C-alpha positions as CSV (number, residue, x, y, z in Angstrom):
1,M,30.2,-13.6,-15.3
2,A,27.0,-12.9,-17.3
3,E,28.4,-9.6,-18.6
4,K,31.7,-11.3,-19.5
5,L,29.9,-13.9,-21.5
6,A,27.9,-11.1,-23.2
7,D,31.2,-9.5,-24.4
8,Q,32.4,-12.6,-26.2
9,P,31.8,-12.3,-29.9
10,D,31.0,-16.0,-30.2
11,S,29.2,-16.3,-26.9
12,N,25.9,-18.1,-26.8
13,A,24.6,-15.5,-24.5
14,E,25.3,-12.7,-27.1
15,K,23.7,-14.8,-29.8
16,L,20.6,-15.2,-27.7
17,A,20.6,-11.5,-26.8
18,D,20.7,-10.6,-30.5
19,Q,17.7,-12.6,-31.5
20,P,15.0,-10.2,-32.5
21,D,12.3,-12.7,-31.6
22,S,13.5,-13.5,-28.1
23,N,10.6,-13.9,-25.7
24,A,12.6,-12.2,-23.0
25,E,13.3,-9.2,-25.1
26,K,9.7,-8.9,-26.2
27,L,8.6,-8.9,-22.6
28,A,11.2,-6.4,-21.5
29,D,10.3,-4.1,-24.4
30,Q,6.6,-3.9,-23.8
31,P,5.7,-0.2,-23.1
32,D,2.4,-0.9,-21.6
33,S,1.6,-3.5,-19.0
34,N,-0.7,-6.4,-19.9
35,A,-2.9,-5.7,-16.9
36,E,-3.5,-2.1,-18.0
37,K,-4.3,-3.2,-21.5
38,L,-6.9,-5.6,-20.1
39,A,-8.2,-2.8,-17.9
40,D,-8.8,-0.6,-20.9
41,Q,-11.0,-3.1,-22.7
42,P,-14.5,-1.7,-23.2
43,T,-16.3,-4.8,-22.2
44,G,-18.0,-4.1,-18.8
45,G,-18.8,-6.1,-15.8
46,A,-15.5,-8.1,-15.5
47,E,-13.4,-7.9,-12.4
48,F,-10.2,-6.5,-14.0
49,V,-11.9,-4.0,-16.3
50,F,-11.7,-0.3,-15.4
51,S,-14.5,2.0,-16.4
52,D,-14.0,5.1,-18.4
53,E,-14.5,7.2,-15.3
54,Q,-11.7,5.3,-13.5
55,N,-9.3,5.8,-16.4
56,Q,-10.1,9.5,-16.3
57,L,-9.5,9.5,-12.6
58,R,-6.1,7.9,-13.1
59,T,-5.2,10.5,-15.7
60,A,-6.3,13.4,-13.4
61,V,-4.4,12.1,-10.4
62,R,-1.3,11.5,-12.5
63,A,-1.4,15.0,-13.8
64,F,-1.8,16.4,-10.3
65,C,1.1,14.4,-9.1
66,T,3.3,15.6,-12.0
67,E,2.6,19.2,-11.1
68,H,2.5,19.1,-7.3
69,I,4.1,15.9,-6.1
70,D,7.2,15.5,-8.2
71,E,10.5,14.2,-6.9
72,G,11.7,17.7,-5.9
73,A,8.6,18.2,-3.8
74,V,9.0,14.8,-2.1
75,R,12.7,15.5,-1.3
76,A,11.7,18.9,0.3
77,W,8.9,17.4,2.3
78,M,11.1,14.6,3.7
79,E,13.1,17.3,5.6
80,S,10.1,19.4,6.6
81,D,7.7,19.3,9.6
82,P,5.1,18.2,9.0
83,P,6.5,15.9,6.3
84,F,4.0,17.0,3.7
85,D,2.4,20.1,2.3
86,P,-1.0,20.7,4.0
87,K,-2.1,22.8,1.1
88,V,-1.5,20.1,-1.4
89,W,-3.1,17.5,0.9
90,A,-6.2,19.7,1.2
91,R,-6.4,20.0,-2.6
92,L,-6.3,16.2,-2.8
93,G,-9.4,16.2,-0.6
94,T,-11.4,19.1,-2.0
95,E,-10.2,19.6,-5.6
96,L,-9.7,16.0,-6.6
97,G,-11.8,14.3,-3.9
98,V,-9.5,11.3,-3.8
99,L,-9.2,11.0,0.0
100,G,-12.7,9.7,0.4
101,L,-13.6,8.1,-2.9
102,S,-15.1,5.1,-1.2
103,V,-17.0,7.0,1.5
104,P,-20.8,7.3,0.9
105,E,-22.1,10.7,-0.2
106,V,-24.4,10.8,2.8
107,R,-21.4,10.7,5.0
108,G,-19.4,13.4,3.2
109,G,-17.5,11.3,0.6
110,A,-17.5,10.9,-3.1
111,G,-19.8,7.9,-3.1
112,G,-17.5,5.8,-5.2
113,S,-16.2,2.3,-4.7
114,L,-13.1,0.9,-3.2
115,V,-11.8,0.2,-6.7
116,D,-12.0,4.0,-7.4
117,Q,-9.9,4.6,-4.2
118,A,-7.4,2.0,-5.3
119,V,-6.9,3.6,-8.7
120,A,-6.0,6.9,-7.1
121,V,-3.7,5.2,-4.5
122,E,-1.8,3.3,-7.3
123,V,-0.9,6.7,-8.9
124,L,0.1,8.2,-5.6
125,G,2.2,5.2,-4.9
126,A,4.0,5.7,-8.2
127,A,4.8,9.2,-7.1
128,V,6.0,7.9,-3.7
129,A,3.8,10.6,-2.3
130,C,4.5,12.1,1.1
131,G,1.5,12.6,3.3
132,P,-0.6,10.7,5.8
133,L,-2.1,8.3,3.3
134,F,-1.4,5.2,5.4
135,G,-2.9,6.5,8.6
136,T,-5.7,8.6,7.2
137,V,-6.9,7.0,3.9
138,Y,-5.9,3.4,4.3
139,L,-6.9,2.9,8.0
140,A,-8.7,5.7,9.8
141,I,-11.3,6.6,7.1
142,P,-12.3,2.9,6.6
143,A,-12.7,2.5,10.4
144,L,-14.9,5.5,10.7
145,V,-17.0,4.4,7.8
146,A,-17.5,1.0,9.4
147,A,-18.3,2.5,12.8
148,R,-21.7,3.9,13.9
149,R,-20.2,7.0,15.4
150,G,-17.6,9.6,14.3
151,D,-19.2,11.2,11.3
152,D,-18.0,14.6,12.6
153,L,-14.4,13.3,12.4
154,L,-14.9,11.7,9.0
155,T,-15.8,14.9,7.1
156,P,-12.6,16.9,7.8
157,L,-10.5,13.8,7.0
158,V,-12.2,13.3,3.7
159,D,-11.8,17.1,2.9
160,G,-8.1,17.1,3.7
161,E,-8.6,19.5,6.6
162,A,-7.3,17.1,9.2
163,T,-5.2,13.9,9.3
164,A,-5.4,10.8,11.5
165,A,-3.3,7.9,12.7
166,F,-4.4,4.4,13.6
167,A,-2.9,3.4,16.9
168,V,-4.0,-0.2,16.9
169,P,-1.5,-3.1,17.2
170,D,-1.9,-5.9,14.7
171,R,-0.5,-9.3,14.0
172,A,0.4,-9.5,10.4
173,G,-2.5,-7.2,9.4
174,A,-5.0,-9.0,11.6
175,F,-6.5,-7.8,14.8
176,D,-5.8,-9.6,18.0
177,P,-7.4,-8.1,21.2
178,A,-4.7,-9.8,23.3
179,T,-2.1,-7.3,21.9
180,V,-4.0,-4.2,23.1
181,S,-2.3,-2.7,26.2
182,V,-3.9,0.7,26.4
183,R,-6.5,1.0,29.2
184,A,-9.7,3.0,29.1
185,A,-11.4,4.3,32.2
186,P,-14.8,6.1,32.3
187,T,-14.9,9.7,33.4
188,E,-17.6,12.3,33.9
189,N,-17.0,13.7,30.4
190,G,-16.3,10.5,28.5
191,W,-13.2,8.3,28.8
192,A,-9.5,8.6,29.8
193,L,-6.8,6.4,28.1
194,T,-3.5,5.3,29.6
195,G,-0.8,3.3,27.9
196,T,1.7,3.2,25.1
197,V,1.4,2.3,21.4
198,E,4.7,1.9,19.6
199,R,5.7,2.6,16.0
200,V,2.5,4.3,14.8
201,V,2.7,5.5,11.2
202,D,1.8,9.2,10.5
203,A,1.2,9.8,14.3
204,G,3.7,12.6,14.5
205,A,1.6,15.0,12.4
206,A,-1.9,13.6,13.0
207,D,-4.7,15.7,14.3
208,V,-6.8,12.7,15.5
209,L,-5.6,9.3,16.9
210,L,-7.8,6.3,16.7
211,V,-6.8,4.1,19.6
212,A,-7.8,0.6,20.6
213,A,-8.1,0.3,24.4
214,N,-9.4,-2.1,27.0
215,G,-12.4,-0.8,28.8
216,P,-14.6,-2.4,31.5
217,D,-16.6,-4.4,28.9
218,G,-13.8,-5.2,26.5
219,V,-11.8,-3.6,23.7
220,G,-13.2,-0.5,22.1
221,L,-12.0,2.0,19.6
222,Y,-11.5,5.5,20.8
223,A,-10.7,8.9,19.3
224,V,-8.1,11.1,20.9
225,D,-7.1,14.7,20.1
226,A,-3.5,14.3,19.2
227,D,-2.7,17.8,20.6
228,G,-4.8,17.4,23.7
229,P,-3.7,16.9,27.3
230,G,-2.0,13.7,28.3
231,V,-0.8,12.9,24.8
232,Q,2.9,12.4,24.1
233,R,4.3,11.7,20.7
234,I,7.9,10.6,20.3
235,P,9.3,10.8,16.7
236,L,11.3,7.8,15.6
237,S,14.2,7.5,13.2
238,T,12.9,5.5,10.3
239,L,14.4,4.1,7.1
240,D,11.8,5.7,4.9
241,L,11.8,9.5,5.4
242,T,8.6,9.8,3.4
243,R,6.6,7.7,5.9
244,R,7.3,8.9,9.4
245,Q,6.5,7.0,12.6
246,A,6.1,7.9,16.2
247,T,5.5,6.2,19.6
248,I,2.4,7.4,21.3
249,G,2.2,7.8,25.1
250,L,-1.2,8.3,26.7
251,F,-1.5,9.6,30.3
252,D,-5.2,9.9,31.2
253,A,-5.8,11.4,27.8
254,P,-9.4,12.5,27.2
255,A,-11.1,10.3,24.6
256,R,-14.5,9.6,23.1
257,L,-15.8,6.2,22.2
258,I,-16.1,5.5,18.4
259,A,-16.8,1.7,18.5
260,D,-18.0,-0.1,21.6
261,P,-16.8,-3.6,22.4
262,D,-19.7,-5.2,20.5
263,E,-18.5,-3.7,17.2
264,A,-14.9,-2.7,17.7
265,A,-13.4,-6.0,16.5
266,R,-15.4,-5.8,13.3
267,V,-14.5,-2.2,12.7
268,I,-10.8,-2.7,13.3
269,E,-10.6,-5.9,11.3
270,H,-12.4,-4.1,8.4
271,A,-9.9,-1.2,8.5
272,L,-6.9,-3.5,8.6
273,R,-8.1,-5.5,5.6
274,V,-8.9,-2.4,3.6
275,G,-5.6,-0.9,4.7
276,S,-3.6,-4.0,3.6
277,A,-5.3,-4.1,0.2
278,L,-4.7,-0.4,-0.4
279,L,-1.1,-0.8,0.7
280,A,-0.7,-3.6,-1.8
281,V,-2.0,-1.3,-4.6
282,E,0.4,1.4,-3.5
283,Q,3.2,-1.1,-3.8
284,V,2.1,-2.0,-7.3
285,G,2.1,1.6,-8.4
286,A,5.6,2.2,-7.1
287,A,6.9,-1.1,-8.6
288,Q,5.4,-0.2,-12.0
289,H,7.1,3.2,-12.0
290,L,10.5,1.6,-11.2
291,L,10.1,-0.9,-13.9
292,D,9.2,1.8,-16.4
293,I,12.3,3.9,-15.6
294,S,14.5,0.8,-15.6
295,V,13.3,-0.2,-19.1
296,D,13.9,3.3,-20.3
297,Y,17.4,3.4,-18.9
298,A,18.2,0.0,-20.3
299,R,17.2,1.2,-23.7
300,S,19.2,4.5,-23.6
301,R,22.3,3.5,-21.6
302,L,25.1,2.3,-24.0
303,Q,27.9,-0.1,-23.0
304,F,30.3,-1.6,-25.5
305,G,28.5,0.2,-28.2
306,R,25.1,-1.2,-27.6
307,P,22.2,-0.6,-25.2
308,I,22.6,-2.5,-22.0
309,G,19.0,-3.8,-22.4
310,S,20.3,-5.9,-25.3
311,F,22.4,-8.0,-22.9
312,Q,20.7,-11.2,-21.7
313,A,21.6,-10.6,-18.0
314,V,19.7,-7.3,-18.1
315,K,16.8,-8.2,-20.3
316,H,16.0,-11.3,-18.3
317,R,16.1,-9.4,-15.1
318,L,13.6,-6.9,-16.5
319,A,11.4,-9.6,-17.9
320,D,11.3,-11.3,-14.5
321,D,10.4,-7.9,-13.0
322,L,7.5,-7.5,-15.5
323,V,6.1,-10.8,-14.5
324,A,6.4,-9.9,-10.8
325,V,4.6,-6.6,-11.3
326,E,1.8,-8.1,-13.4
327,H,1.2,-10.8,-10.9
328,A,1.2,-8.3,-8.0
329,K,-1.2,-6.0,-9.9
330,S,-3.7,-8.9,-10.4
331,T,-3.6,-10.0,-6.7
332,A,-3.9,-6.4,-5.4
333,Y,-6.9,-5.6,-7.4
334,H,-8.5,-8.9,-6.7
335,A,-8.1,-8.1,-3.0
336,I,-9.8,-4.8,-3.6
337,W,-12.5,-6.5,-5.6
338,S,-13.1,-9.2,-2.9
339,L,-13.7,-6.4,-0.3
340,T,-16.1,-4.7,-2.7
341,D,-17.9,-7.5,-4.3
342,G,-17.8,-10.1,-1.6
343,T,-17.4,-13.0,-4.1
344,D,-14.2,-14.3,-2.4
345,D,-12.8,-14.6,1.1
346,P,-11.4,-11.1,1.8
347,A,-8.9,-12.4,4.4
348,L,-7.5,-14.9,2.0
349,A,-7.4,-12.4,-1.0
350,V,-5.8,-9.7,1.1
351,S,-3.0,-12.0,2.4
352,I,-2.3,-13.3,-1.1
353,A,-2.0,-9.7,-2.3
354,Q,0.2,-8.6,0.6
355,A,2.6,-11.6,0.2
356,T,2.8,-11.1,-3.5
357,C,3.1,-7.3,-3.7
358,S,5.6,-7.0,-0.9
359,S,7.9,-9.5,-2.6
360,A,7.4,-7.9,-6.0
361,F,8.1,-4.3,-4.9
362,T,11.3,-5.2,-2.9
363,K,12.5,-7.3,-5.9
364,V,11.9,-4.5,-8.5
365,A,13.4,-1.9,-6.2
366,T,16.6,-3.9,-5.8
367,D,16.8,-4.7,-9.5
368,T,16.3,-1.0,-10.3
369,I,19.4,-0.1,-8.4
370,Q,21.3,-2.9,-10.2
371,V,20.1,-2.0,-13.7
372,H,21.1,1.7,-13.1
373,G,24.5,0.7,-11.9
374,G,26.6,3.4,-10.0
375,I,24.1,6.2,-10.4
376,G,21.4,4.0,-8.8
377,F,23.4,4.0,-5.5
378,T,23.5,7.8,-5.3
379,W,21.4,10.1,-3.1
380,E,20.6,12.2,-6.1
381,H,18.9,9.4,-8.0
382,Q,15.3,8.5,-7.1
383,A,15.9,4.8,-6.8
384,H,16.7,4.9,-3.1
385,L,13.4,6.7,-2.2
386,Y,11.5,3.7,-3.6
387,Y,14.0,1.2,-2.2
388,K,13.4,2.5,1.3
389,R,9.6,2.7,0.8
390,A,9.6,-0.9,-0.5
391,Y,11.3,-2.3,2.6
392,T,9.2,-0.2,4.9
393,D,6.0,-1.2,3.3
394,A,7.0,-4.8,3.4
395,A,7.1,-4.6,7.2
396,L,3.8,-2.8,7.6
397,L,0.7,-4.9,8.3
398,G,2.6,-8.1,8.1
399,S,5.6,-9.4,6.2
400,A,5.3,-11.5,3.0
401,E,6.3,-14.6,5.1
402,Q,3.6,-13.9,7.7
403,H,1.0,-13.6,5.0
404,R,2.1,-16.7,3.2
405,A,1.7,-18.5,6.6
406,R,-1.8,-17.1,6.9
407,V,-2.7,-18.3,3.4
408,A,-1.5,-21.8,4.3
409,E,-3.6,-21.7,7.5
410,L,-6.7,-20.5,5.6
411,V,-6.3,-22.9,2.7
412,L,-5.0,-26.0,4.4
413,D,-6.1,-25.8,8.1
414,C,-9.5,-24.3,7.6
415,A,-10.8,-26.3,4.6
416,R,-14.4,-27.3,5.0
417,E,-15.0,-31.1,5.2
418,K,-18.3,-30.8,3.4
419,N,-17.9,-30.9,-0.4
420,A,-14.1,-30.8,0.0
421,P,-12.2,-31.6,-3.1
422,R,-11.1,-35.3,-3.3
423,V,-7.4,-35.9,-3.1
424,A,-6.0,-38.8,-5.1
425,T,-4.6,-41.4,-2.6
426,G,-4.5,-44.4,-4.8
427,M,-7.1,-46.1,-2.8
428,P,-10.6,-47.1,-4.1
429,T,-13.4,-44.8,-3.1
């Protein structure tokens, strides 16, 4: 109906679409995001201002992705085993150093901040990069950094010489010890784990599995050699071929303790929060890429003798997508900032980011297919790669609905009575 209206010569929709000062058109035609413009401001010390070094990092990672992680490479890796190029992965660790940007130098990392790591992840998300980012960078490395043991495992992960998977069940991105079903029994040489963990991302190609298990004194975090005895990995058919999953079966599998019951909950909770925040940043990078190609297509694709971007139904869709992406970008980097700076409640900031970014990415992915029309539905076009990634990411570490419910719990049910804001009731105080 909107397109029919747009074809009428006297249609109000066409008159509105032809206005050169239309706010919607201005929004849709912006080549650079407002958040990136703010990030480029030279004034330092603000939360949403990137440093020159971080901007240079973004440029370097983008150039690397253009050369080594383009669409052709991603399509090839989707059908390979392992589903990524180990040589490219190793170069990300050694040449660019982006796998351990937030790991302290004394522990083998780059000694940067979580914001540095997020900048690299955003660019890799825009490239819908194949590789064990989720299991290794988002979850396993933060867990090992937070734990007192496991530095010998951390170094090869940071250097890209090994990969990991995080076999810990979660409830919407939060740790619940009651969900842990794997059992840990002491042995002469350490520990033996028995149990099953379902739908573990990146488990199929991982070298190390970090597993939560119930021991005699409570839940601990253990490291298991993925190729060792007593370990079974069952590949699963997944929607997103760039992010494989597997079910892990452990049958008296030898393990070593990484975090004992006194610190395991803290370590796991930290890893899940960092992972959720980095996942949100990845979603932002992918959504921004889709918005960029949709705007470019709307400018170049002609219909009825004019660019389709001039039609109100298209330009308003793109303007709404721009607002969604900018909102998501702000919440994602605020979550990263809260984990780094500690000036806000990390649990609240991360849930806000996950709820916002999951919704934004799925919306933009759907709209990208609609804007591109028939070509957007084909296997040859890149839109479906991002569409499948969007809906897969939206289910990882909690859905948008689950995180909205957590935000409501944190804001409404856990408000402190002391110095609580006064609510107008109409009654005298």
